N, CA and C of each residue as an Amber inpcrd file, in Angstrom:
protein
   588
   0.8460000  -1.1780000   0.0000000   0.0000000   0.0000000   0.0000000
   0.8880000   1.2370000   0.0000000   0.4870000   2.2700000  -0.7770000
   1.2320000   3.5160000  -0.9080000   0.2730000   4.6770000  -0.6980000
   0.5950000   5.5790000   0.2390000  -0.2290000   6.7520000   0.5250000
   0.6230000   8.0030000   0.3750000   0.0710000   9.0110000  -0.3340000
   0.7990000  10.2580000  -0.5930000  -0.2470000  11.3630000  -0.6770000
  -0.3510000  12.1930000   0.3650000  -1.4470000  13.1550000   0.4780000
  -1.1110000  14.5270000  -0.1020000  -2.1620000  15.2440000  -0.5420000
  -2.0220000  16.6400000  -0.9660000  -1.6230000  17.4760000   0.2530000
  -0.9590000  18.5990000  -0.0150000  -0.6410000  19.5070000   1.0850000
  -0.4950000  20.9280000   0.5710000  -0.6370000  21.8790000   1.4910000
  -0.4990000  23.2940000   1.1770000   0.5910000  23.8680000   2.0690000
   1.5140000  24.6130000   1.4550000   2.6050000  25.2500000   2.1850000
   2.6950000  26.7010000   1.7290000   3.3680000  27.5360000   2.5150000
   3.6060000  28.9020000   2.0610000   5.0450000  29.0000000   1.5790000
   5.2920000  29.9410000   0.7010000   6.6330000  30.1130000   0.1700000
   7.5670000  30.6370000   1.2610000   8.7320000  30.0440000   1.3590000
   9.8070000  30.4880000   2.2470000  11.1020000  30.3700000   1.4690000
  12.1270000  31.0960000   1.9110000  13.4400000  30.9930000   1.2780000
  14.4210000  30.3860000   2.2580000  15.2410000  29.4560000   1.8600000
  15.1460000  28.7340000   0.5910000  13.9360000  27.8080000   0.6150000
  13.3680000  27.5750000  -0.5640000  12.1500000  26.7770000  -0.6280000
  12.4950000  25.3110000  -0.8450000  12.1790000  24.5000000   0.1450000
  12.3690000  23.0480000   0.0630000  11.2110000  22.4000000   0.8060000
  10.5110000  21.5120000   0.1360000   9.4510000  20.7420000   0.7910000
   9.8770000  19.2850000   0.7800000   9.9770000  18.6960000   1.9660000
  10.2760000  17.2620000   2.0640000   9.0250000  16.4850000   1.7030000
   9.1620000  15.5950000   0.7370000   8.0390000  14.7840000   0.2870000
   7.9570000  13.5360000   1.1500000   6.7680000  13.2410000   1.6230000
   6.5890000  12.1100000   2.5220000   5.4390000  11.2380000   2.0420000
   5.7750000  10.0430000   1.7140000   4.7650000   9.0440000   1.3570000
   4.9220000   7.8910000   2.3370000   3.8220000   7.2550000   2.6550000
   3.8970000   6.1110000   3.5610000   3.6170000   4.8320000   2.7810000
   4.3300000   3.7890000   3.1690000   4.1500000   2.4930000   2.5220000
   3.9500000   1.4220000   3.5850000   3.2730000   0.3830000   3.1900000
   3.1010000  -0.7600000   4.0780000   3.1960000  -2.0210000   3.2200000
   4.2300000  -2.8360000   3.4030000   5.3510000  -2.6750000   4.3340000
   6.2420000  -1.5150000   3.8880000   7.1460000  -1.1210000   4.7510000
   8.0180000   0.0240000   4.4840000   9.0610000  -0.3380000   3.4240000
   9.0330000   0.4220000   2.3110000   9.9650000   0.2120000   1.1990000
  10.3590000   1.5770000   0.6360000  11.4340000   1.6420000  -0.1430000
  11.8360000   2.9230000  -0.7420000  10.7830000   3.4510000  -1.7140000
  10.6830000   4.7860000  -1.7890000   9.7350000   5.4520000  -2.6760000
  10.5110000   6.3950000  -3.5880000  10.1000000   6.4690000  -4.8490000
  10.7020000   7.3720000  -5.8190000   9.6780000   8.4460000  -6.1630000
  10.1380000   9.7260000  -6.2130000   9.2540000  10.8510000  -6.5180000
   9.6670000  11.4850000  -7.8420000   8.6650000  12.0440000  -8.5600000
   8.9640000  12.8280000  -9.7560000   7.8780000  13.8830000  -9.9440000
   8.2930000  15.0420000 -10.4710000   7.3480000  16.1260000 -10.7560000
   6.6620000  15.8490000 -12.0780000   5.3580000  16.0690000 -12.1300000
   4.5780000  15.8930000 -13.3490000   4.2710000  17.2760000 -13.9320000
   5.2690000  17.8880000 -14.5350000   5.1160000  19.2220000 -15.1040000
   4.1530000  19.1460000 -16.2850000   3.1880000  20.0800000 -16.3200000
   2.2040000  20.0980000 -17.3910000   0.8950000  19.4190000 -17.0350000
   0.8230000  18.7800000 -15.8860000  -0.4330000  18.1670000 -15.4460000
  -1.4810000  19.2650000 -15.2930000  -2.7230000  18.9680000 -15.6380000
  -3.7770000  19.9790000 -15.5930000  -4.0330000  20.5280000 -14.1910000
  -3.6340000  19.8220000 -13.1580000  -3.8180000  20.3030000 -11.7880000
  -2.7070000  21.2500000 -11.3550000  -1.6400000  21.3290000 -12.1260000
  -0.5150000  22.2030000 -11.7930000  -0.8020000  23.6520000 -12.1340000
  -0.1910000  24.5670000 -11.3980000  -0.2860000  26.0140000 -11.6350000
   1.1340000  26.5520000 -11.6270000   1.5250000  27.2680000 -12.6740000
   2.8990000  27.7830000 -12.7790000   3.8980000  26.6750000 -12.4870000
   3.6460000  25.4910000 -13.0300000   4.4300000  24.3260000 -12.6220000
   5.7000000  24.0860000 -13.4270000   5.9950000  24.9420000 -14.4030000
   7.2350000  24.7650000 -15.1630000   8.4570000  24.9000000 -14.2540000
   8.2820000  25.5570000 -13.1180000   9.3770000  25.7550000 -12.1710000
   9.4990000  24.6190000 -11.1410000   8.5970000  23.6500000 -11.1630000
   8.6060000  22.5650000 -10.1730000   9.6200000  21.4970000 -10.5600000
  10.3990000  21.0480000  -9.5870000  11.3130000  19.9370000  -9.8420000
  11.5150000  19.1550000  -8.5470000  11.8940000  17.9050000  -8.7150000
  12.1260000  17.0230000  -7.5700000  13.5760000  16.5640000  -7.5960000
  14.2100000  16.6280000  -6.4450000  15.5450000  16.0640000  -6.2490000
  15.4600000  15.1260000  -5.0540000  15.5500000  13.8310000  -5.3180000
  15.4220000  12.8490000  -4.2370000  14.0410000  12.9190000  -3.6330000
  13.9790000  13.2780000  -2.3360000  12.6820000  13.4020000  -1.6660000
  12.3460000  14.8590000  -1.3750000  12.9090000  15.7800000  -2.1750000
  12.6830000  17.2080000  -1.9660000  12.0270000  17.8330000  -3.1910000
  10.9890000  18.6420000  -2.9440000  10.3560000  19.4310000  -3.9890000
  10.9760000  20.8170000  -3.9490000  11.4400000  21.3030000  -5.1090000
  12.0420000  22.6220000  -5.2240000  11.2810000  23.4050000  -6.2880000
  11.3320000  24.7450000  -6.2030000  10.7680000  25.5730000  -7.2650000
  11.7910000  26.6180000  -7.6550000  11.5270000  27.3020000  -8.7750000
  12.4510000  28.2990000  -9.2950000  12.7350000  29.4240000  -8.3200000
  13.7710000  30.1790000  -8.6340000  14.1940000  31.2670000  -7.7680000
  14.5010000  32.4720000  -8.6420000  13.6680000  33.5260000  -8.6160000
  12.4760000  33.6630000  -7.7940000  11.3000000  32.9220000  -8.4220000
  10.3540000  32.5250000  -7.5900000   9.2210000  31.7450000  -8.0940000
   8.1450000  32.6260000  -8.7150000   7.2890000  32.0140000  -9.5060000
   6.0410000  32.6480000  -9.9100000   5.0350000  32.2340000  -8.8530000
   4.5340000  33.1840000  -8.1070000   3.6510000  32.8410000  -7.0070000
   2.2230000  33.1160000  -7.4050000   1.2780000  32.3720000  -6.9780000
   1.4510000  31.0930000  -6.2970000   1.5690000  29.9700000  -7.3100000
   1.8650000  28.7880000  -6.8220000   2.0910000  27.6590000  -7.7110000
   1.4710000  26.4060000  -7.1090000   1.2750000  25.4190000  -7.9560000
   0.8600000  24.0930000  -7.5040000   1.6520000  23.0860000  -8.3140000
   2.3350000  22.1940000  -7.6200000   3.1640000  21.1820000  -8.2660000
   2.5200000  19.8170000  -8.0620000   2.3900000  19.0800000  -9.1470000
   1.8710000  17.7140000  -9.0500000   3.0820000  16.7850000  -8.9820000
   3.1020000  15.9480000  -7.9460000   4.2230000  15.0390000  -7.7210000
   3.6790000  13.6120000  -7.6830000   4.4080000  12.7280000  -8.3180000
   4.0310000  11.3130000  -8.3230000   4.9880000  10.5370000  -7.4410000
   4.4300000   9.6570000  -6.6080000   5.2190000   8.7510000  -5.7730000
   5.0070000   7.3310000  -6.2970000   6.1040000   6.6040000  -6.4060000
   5.9770000   5.2150000  -6.8680000   6.9860000   4.3460000  -6.1370000
   6.6710000   3.0790000  -6.1040000   7.5720000   2.0940000  -5.5030000
   8.2240000   1.3380000  -6.6470000   9.5530000   1.3660000  -6.7180000
  10.2050000   0.6650000  -7.8300000  10.0200000  -0.8510000  -7.7010000
   9.9800000  -1.5360000  -8.8490000   9.8390000  -2.9920000  -8.7830000
  11.0810000  -3.6320000  -8.1600000  10.8670000  -4.7470000  -7.5310000
  11.9680000  -5.5080000  -6.9230000  11.6060000  -6.9860000  -7.0110000
  12.6070000  -7.8720000  -6.9560000  12.3070000  -9.3140000  -7.0100000
  11.3140000  -9.7130000  -5.9190000  10.2840000 -10.4010000  -6.3180000
   9.2880000 -10.8880000  -5.3650000   8.2850000  -9.8330000  -4.9290000
   8.3250000  -8.6510000  -5.5380000   7.3960000  -7.5820000  -5.1130000
   6.7230000  -6.9840000  -6.3460000   5.4200000  -6.9340000  -6.3020000
   4.6540000  -6.2650000  -7.3500000   4.2320000  -4.9210000  -6.7690000
   4.7780000  -3.8130000  -7.3130000   4.4680000  -2.5100000  -6.7230000
   3.0370000  -2.0860000  -7.0100000   2.4400000  -1.3310000  -6.0860000
   1.1070000  -0.7900000  -6.3390000   1.1980000   0.3100000  -7.4030000
   0.0740000   0.7430000  -7.9430000   0.1110000   1.8310000  -8.9200000
   0.6660000   3.1070000  -8.2750000   1.3330000   3.9530000  -9.0760000
   1.8300000   5.2220000  -8.5310000   0.6770000   6.0670000  -7.9840000
   1.0040000   6.9330000  -7.0190000   0.0210000   7.8190000  -6.3940000
   0.4910000   9.2570000  -6.6220000  -0.4680000  10.1400000  -6.9180000
  -0.1250000  11.5380000  -7.1740000  -0.6480000  12.4370000  -6.0700000
   0.1000000  13.5170000  -5.8530000  -0.2450000  14.4910000  -4.8310000
  -0.0490000  15.8910000  -5.4090000  -0.8740000  16.8280000  -4.9770000
  -0.7180000  18.2270000  -5.3820000  -0.1780000  18.9970000  -4.1810000
   0.9830000  19.6320000  -4.3850000   1.5630000  20.4980000  -3.3500000
   1.2840000  21.9300000  -3.7820000   0.4120000  22.6080000  -3.0460000
   0.0560000  23.9880000  -3.3590000   0.9690000  24.9170000  -2.5690000
   1.5980000  25.8410000  -3.2970000   2.5560000  26.7550000  -2.6870000
   1.9330000  28.1390000  -2.6670000   1.6640000  28.6460000  -1.4740000
   1.0190000  29.9450000  -1.3290000   2.0230000  31.0820000  -1.2630000
   1.5050000  32.2770000  -1.2290000   2.3330000  33.4660000  -1.1470000
   3.0620000  33.5190000   0.1950000   4.2040000  34.2160000   0.2390000
   4.8970000  34.3820000   1.5150000   4.0740000  35.2770000   2.4350000
   4.4070000  35.2760000   3.6940000   3.7710000  36.1860000   4.6430000
   4.8670000  37.0380000   5.2700000   5.0060000  38.2510000   4.7330000
   6.0430000  39.1560000   5.2030000   5.6180000  39.8680000   6.4750000
   6.5890000  40.4500000   7.1460000   6.3210000  41.2660000   8.3310000
   7.2590000  42.4680000   8.2930000   6.8340000  43.5150000   7.5610000
   7.6450000  44.7270000   7.3960000   7.3850000  45.6710000   8.5610000
   8.4620000  46.2240000   9.1090000   8.3360000  47.2310000  10.1660000
   9.4620000  48.2400000  10.0240000   9.2030000  49.4440000  10.5060000
  10.2160000  50.5020000  10.5020000  10.2100000  51.1230000  11.8920000
  11.3360000  51.0090000  12.6250000  11.3790000  51.6560000  13.9370000
  11.1690000  53.1650000  13.7750000  10.5570000  53.8280000  14.7690000
  10.3430000  55.2740000  14.6540000  11.6650000  56.0060000  14.3890000
  11.6110000  56.9460000  13.4580000  12.7920000  57.7400000  13.1210000
  12.7440000  59.0060000  13.9730000  13.7700000  59.2200000  14.8200000
  13.7550000  60.4370000  15.6430000  13.8820000  61.6840000  14.7560000
  13.3760000  62.8430000  15.2160000  13.5040000  64.0690000  14.4320000
  14.9710000  64.3220000  14.0620000  15.1630000  64.8420000  12.8590000
  16.5070000  65.0560000  12.3270000  16.8010000  66.5520000  12.3040000
  17.9350000  66.9390000  12.8740000  18.4050000  68.3250000  12.7530000
  19.2270000  68.3970000  11.4730000  18.7000000  69.1000000  10.4820000
  19.3080000  69.0920000   9.1540000  20.7710000  69.5140000   9.1910000
  21.0940000  70.5620000   9.9430000  22.4670000  71.0680000   9.9430000
  23.4680000  70.0510000  10.5130000  22.9970000  69.0590000  11.2460000
  23.8810000  68.0030000  11.7790000  23.8560000  66.7410000  10.9140000
  22.9040000  66.6380000  10.0040000  22.7180000  65.3990000   9.2390000
  23.5670000  65.3260000   7.9810000  24.0800000  66.4820000   7.5390000
  24.8000000  66.4910000   6.2720000  23.8550000  66.3450000   5.0900000
  22.5560000  66.5380000   5.3030000  21.5880000  66.4750000   4.2150000
  21.0640000  65.0870000   3.9040000  21.4170000  64.0980000   4.7420000
  20.8860000  62.7540000   4.5230000  20.9240000  61.9470000   5.8140000
  20.0660000  60.9310000   5.8600000  20.0630000  59.9930000   6.9900000
  19.8920000  58.5800000   6.4610000  20.2570000  57.6180000   7.2950000
  20.0300000  56.2120000   6.9690000  18.8880000  55.6950000   7.8260000
  17.9460000  55.0150000   7.1850000  16.8100000  54.4250000   7.8900000
  16.8800000  52.9100000   7.7010000  16.6490000  52.1650000   8.7830000
  16.6430000  50.7000000   8.7300000  15.1970000  50.2210000   8.6480000
  14.9380000  49.3710000   7.6590000  13.6170000  48.7700000   7.4660000
  13.7560000  47.2840000   7.7810000  12.8670000  46.7620000   8.5700000
  12.9120000  45.3510000   8.9640000  11.8800000  44.5330000   8.1930000
  12.2470000  43.2840000   7.9080000  11.3070000  42.3090000   7.3360000
  11.6130000  41.0030000   8.0450000  10.8070000  40.6840000   9.0510000
  11.1500000  39.6260000  10.0050000  11.1320000  38.2040000   9.4760000
  10.4360000  37.9270000   8.3720000  10.4050000  36.5430000   7.8970000
  11.7150000  36.1310000   7.2350000  12.4370000  37.0810000   6.6540000
  13.6620000  36.7500000   5.9240000  13.3970000  36.1340000   4.5670000
  12.1380000  36.1660000   4.1060000  11.7650000  35.5190000   2.8480000
  11.6500000  36.4830000   1.6710000  11.7790000  37.7830000   1.9140000
  11.6370000  38.7670000   0.8290000  12.8600000  38.7190000  -0.0850000
  12.6410000  39.0910000  -1.3280000  13.7340000  39.1970000  -2.2910000
  14.3220000  40.5960000  -2.2940000  13.6630000  41.5100000  -1.6380000
  14.1550000  42.8740000  -1.5880000  13.1190000  43.7870000  -0.9850000
  13.4350000  45.0810000  -1.0100000  12.5680000  46.1060000  -0.4410000
  12.5190000  47.2620000  -1.4230000  11.3740000  47.8930000  -1.5220000
  11.1960000  49.0720000  -2.3540000  10.7010000  50.1900000  -1.4500000
  11.2810000  51.3890000  -1.5830000  10.8790000  52.5320000  -0.7660000
  10.5770000  53.7010000  -1.6900000   9.4360000  54.3630000  -1.4680000
   9.1140000  55.5430000  -2.2570000   8.5540000  56.6300000  -1.3540000
   8.7310000  57.8600000  -1.7900000   8.2090000  59.0210000  -1.0750000
   6.7370000  59.1680000  -1.4370000   5.8730000  59.2660000  -0.4290000
   4.4520000  59.4660000  -0.7040000   4.0180000  60.8990000  -0.4250000
   4.8250000  61.6400000   0.3600000   4.5110000  63.0420000   0.6370000
   5.7900000  63.7460000   1.0730000   6.0530000  64.8990000   0.4690000
   7.2170000  65.6970000   0.8640000   8.2760000  65.7140000  -0.2260000
   9.3260000  66.4820000   0.0140000  10.3860000  66.6990000  -0.9720000
  11.5980000  65.7860000  -0.7730000  11.5850000  64.9450000   0.2250000
  12.7100000  64.0330000   0.4690000  12.7770000  62.9830000  -0.6350000
  13.9480000  62.3870000  -0.7970000  14.1290000  61.3590000  -1.8180000
  14.7510000  60.1230000  -1.1890000  14.1490000  58.9630000  -1.4510000
  14.6870000  57.6950000  -0.9390000  15.5890000  57.0680000  -1.9970000
  16.7690000  56.6260000  -1.5800000  17.6570000  55.9030000  -2.4790000
  17.2210000  54.4490000  -2.5920000  18.0130000  53.6500000  -3.2900000
  17.7100000  52.2230000  -3.4320000  18.1160000  51.4890000  -2.1640000
  17.2120000  50.7110000  -1.5880000  17.5620000  49.9780000  -0.3660000
  18.7150000  48.9990000  -0.5920000  19.4400000  48.7630000   0.4600000
  20.5460000  47.8000000   0.4440000  20.2680000  46.7450000   1.5050000
  20.4170000  45.4560000   1.2200000  20.8750000  44.9320000  -0.0530000
  19.8420000  45.1360000  -1.1420000  20.3330000  45.1160000  -2.3840000
  19.4710000  45.3200000  -3.5430000  18.6020000  44.0950000  -3.7780000
  17.7680000  44.1830000  -4.8290000  16.8870000  43.0620000  -5.1840000
  17.7000000  41.7820000  -5.3380000  17.1280000  40.6860000  -4.9460000
  17.7390000  39.3530000  -4.8550000  18.6330000  39.2910000  -3.6180000
  18.1350000  39.9050000  -2.5540000  18.8330000  39.8380000  -1.2670000
  18.9760000  38.3830000  -0.8570000  20.0470000  38.0470000  -0.1340000
  20.2040000  36.6590000   0.3190000  19.0260000  36.2200000   1.1880000
  18.6620000  34.9500000   1.0980000  17.6140000  34.4060000   1.9680000
  18.0060000  34.6550000   3.4130000  17.0370000  34.9930000   4.2350000
  17.3030000  35.2580000   5.6420000  17.5790000  36.7160000   5.9470000
  17.6230000  37.5840000   4.9230000  17.8630000  39.0070000   5.1580000
  16.6710000  39.6020000   5.9020000  16.9350000  40.2530000   7.0330000
  15.8540000  40.8500000   7.8190000  16.0060000  42.3540000   7.9970000
  17.1060000  42.9340000   7.5430000  17.3070000  44.3770000   7.6730000
  17.7580000  44.9620000   6.3390000  17.0830000  46.0040000   5.9370000
  17.4150000  46.7360000   4.7150000  17.7060000  48.1710000   5.1130000
  18.7070000  48.7710000   4.4920000  19.0710000  50.1410000   4.8010000
  18.7910000  51.0180000   3.5880000  18.2190000  52.1930000   3.8420000
  17.9460000  53.1310000   2.7550000  18.4490000  54.5070000   3.1780000
  19.1120000  55.2000000   2.2520000  19.5770000  56.5640000   2.4870000
  18.4960000  57.5170000   1.9990000  18.1030000  58.4380000   2.8720000
  17.0920000  59.4390000   2.5590000  17.7960000  60.7780000   2.3880000
  17.6240000  61.3910000   1.2060000  18.1650000  62.7300000   0.9490000
  17.1710000  63.7650000   1.4730000  17.6810000  64.7150000   2.2710000
  16.8370000  65.7070000   2.9310000  17.1100000  67.1040000   2.3710000
  16.1070000  67.7520000   1.7880000  16.3300000  69.1230000   1.3310000
  16.5370000  70.0690000   2.5220000  17.2710000  71.1370000   2.2670000
  17.5300000  72.1520000   3.2990000  16.2050000  72.7910000   3.7130000
  15.8690000  72.7400000   5.0070000  14.5870000  73.3040000   5.4330000
  14.5960000  74.8330000   5.5410000  15.7550000  75.4360000   5.3790000
  15.9170000  76.8880000   5.5830000  15.4650000  77.2180000   7.0030000
  14.3250000  77.8720000   7.1470000  13.8690000  78.2670000   8.4890000
  12.6350000  77.5200000   8.9580000  12.1140000  76.5800000   8.1390000
  10.8470000  75.9200000   8.4590000  11.0270000  74.4060000   8.5300000
  10.5310000  73.7950000   9.5860000  10.5660000  72.3310000   9.7150000
   9.5910000  71.7040000   8.7250000   9.8290000  70.4440000   8.3670000
   8.9250000  69.7300000   7.4790000   8.9540000  68.2420000   7.8100000
   7.9800000  67.5240000   7.2660000   7.8860000  66.0780000   7.4380000
   7.7490000  65.4240000   6.0770000   8.4800000  64.3420000   5.8600000
   8.3410000  63.5420000   4.6480000   7.7620000  62.1820000   5.0320000
   6.9080000  61.6570000   4.1680000   6.2690000  60.3640000   4.4160000
   6.7140000  59.3950000   3.3250000   6.9930000  58.1670000   3.7410000
   7.4820000  57.1390000   2.8300000   6.6650000  55.8650000   3.0040000
   6.7310000  55.0070000   1.9740000   6.1410000  53.6720000   2.0530000
   7.2310000  52.6800000   1.6760000   7.3920000  51.6590000   2.5070000
   8.3470000  50.5740000   2.2360000   7.5530000  49.3090000   1.9440000
   7.8960000  48.6310000   0.8230000   7.2170000  47.3950000   0.4160000
   8.2130000  46.2600000   0.2930000   7.8330000  45.0930000   0.7720000
   8.6400000  43.8860000   0.5390000   8.3120000  43.3550000  -0.8520000
   9.3100000  42.7580000  -1.4920000   9.1640000  42.1990000  -2.8390000
   9.4160000  40.6950000  -2.7590000   8.6340000  39.8230000  -3.4420000
   7.4910000  40.1190000  -4.2970000   6.2460000  40.3820000  -3.4640000
   5.1260000  40.5100000  -4.1310000   3.8940000  40.8310000  -3.4040000
   3.5170000  39.7520000  -2.4050000   2.8190000  40.1860000  -1.3840000
   2.3180000  39.2820000  -0.3420000   0.8270000  39.5540000  -0.2270000
   0.0050000  38.5950000  -0.6580000  -1.4430000  38.8010000  -0.5540000
  -2.0590000  37.7490000   0.3590000  -1.2400000  37.1980000   1.2390000
  -1.7180000  36.1040000   2.0810000  -1.9540000  36.5200000   3.5280000
  -2.0210000  37.8210000   3.7760000  -2.3560000  38.2380000   5.1280000
  -1.1860000  38.7080000   5.9600000  -0.0030000  38.7730000   5.3920000
   1.1400000  39.3140000   6.1210000   1.1150000  40.8290000   6.0980000
   2.2060000  41.4350000   6.5740000   2.3620000  42.8890000   6.5410000
   3.4280000  43.1780000   5.4970000   2.9900000  43.4050000   4.2500000
   3.9140000  43.5480000   3.1300000   4.4390000  44.9560000   2.9740000
   3.8220000  45.9360000   3.6290000   4.2880000  47.3140000   3.5020000
   4.0930000  48.0490000   4.8150000   4.8360000  49.1340000   4.9290000
   4.7340000  49.9310000   6.1550000   5.0580000  51.3840000   5.8070000
   4.2350000  52.2950000   6.3090000   4.4870000  53.7190000   6.1390000
   5.3800000  54.2180000   7.2680000   6.2590000  55.1770000   6.9620000
   7.0600000  55.8080000   8.0100000   7.2970000  57.2660000   7.6500000
   7.6270000  58.0710000   8.6570000   7.8390000  59.5000000   8.4400000
   9.2100000  59.9220000   8.9560000   9.7020000  61.0010000   8.3710000
  10.9500000  61.6330000   8.8120000  10.6430000  63.1030000   9.0330000
  10.8530000  63.5690000  10.2590000  10.6420000  64.9820000  10.6190000
  11.9920000  65.6640000  10.5780000  12.0830000  66.7700000   9.8450000
  13.3430000  67.4900000   9.6630000  13.2030000  68.9050000  10.2090000
  14.1650000  69.2940000  11.0440000  14.1930000  70.6560000  11.5920000
  15.4580000  71.3480000  11.1010000  15.4440000  72.6980000  11.0510000
  16.6420000  73.4200000  10.5780000  17.8740000  73.1260000  11.4260000
């Protein structure tokens, strides 16, 4: 007897799903991806290595990979028919946060500050920051797109215009990449207050 159940997982980096099939009596099982099966979604990126399901990097989210489990023939053993399972891979669940930025005295800042943006899951491929209100300009976050798996801190340099005699506030939005539509916190607004 061979049992191999469907399952749903969320995307994480690095993405590896251990494939588990049960047999009675216990014998070795061979797995293979069935790319092109009608139950698959974005499955051209699905592949199996041993007992591990892998997908492309970066993946097309979301995806569903159809995997077949079979028992190889052996002397004295007639294997049961292969069994198929659908592994559904959902969107990541990011957790973006930005610690409060203390007010900046422009004359001491040199016209710029560094802001740290956090993404606690470590599964994002990068961060995007844009100005939503004000004259400040956000540079490209570091590390850049295709950040190593496990990256939880991104740094961005904010250029601050000279306030002359009047204080101002700039508002920004930070987004984790790729999109997260599974209920995580994929973006976070933050402000920078600048005084002369």
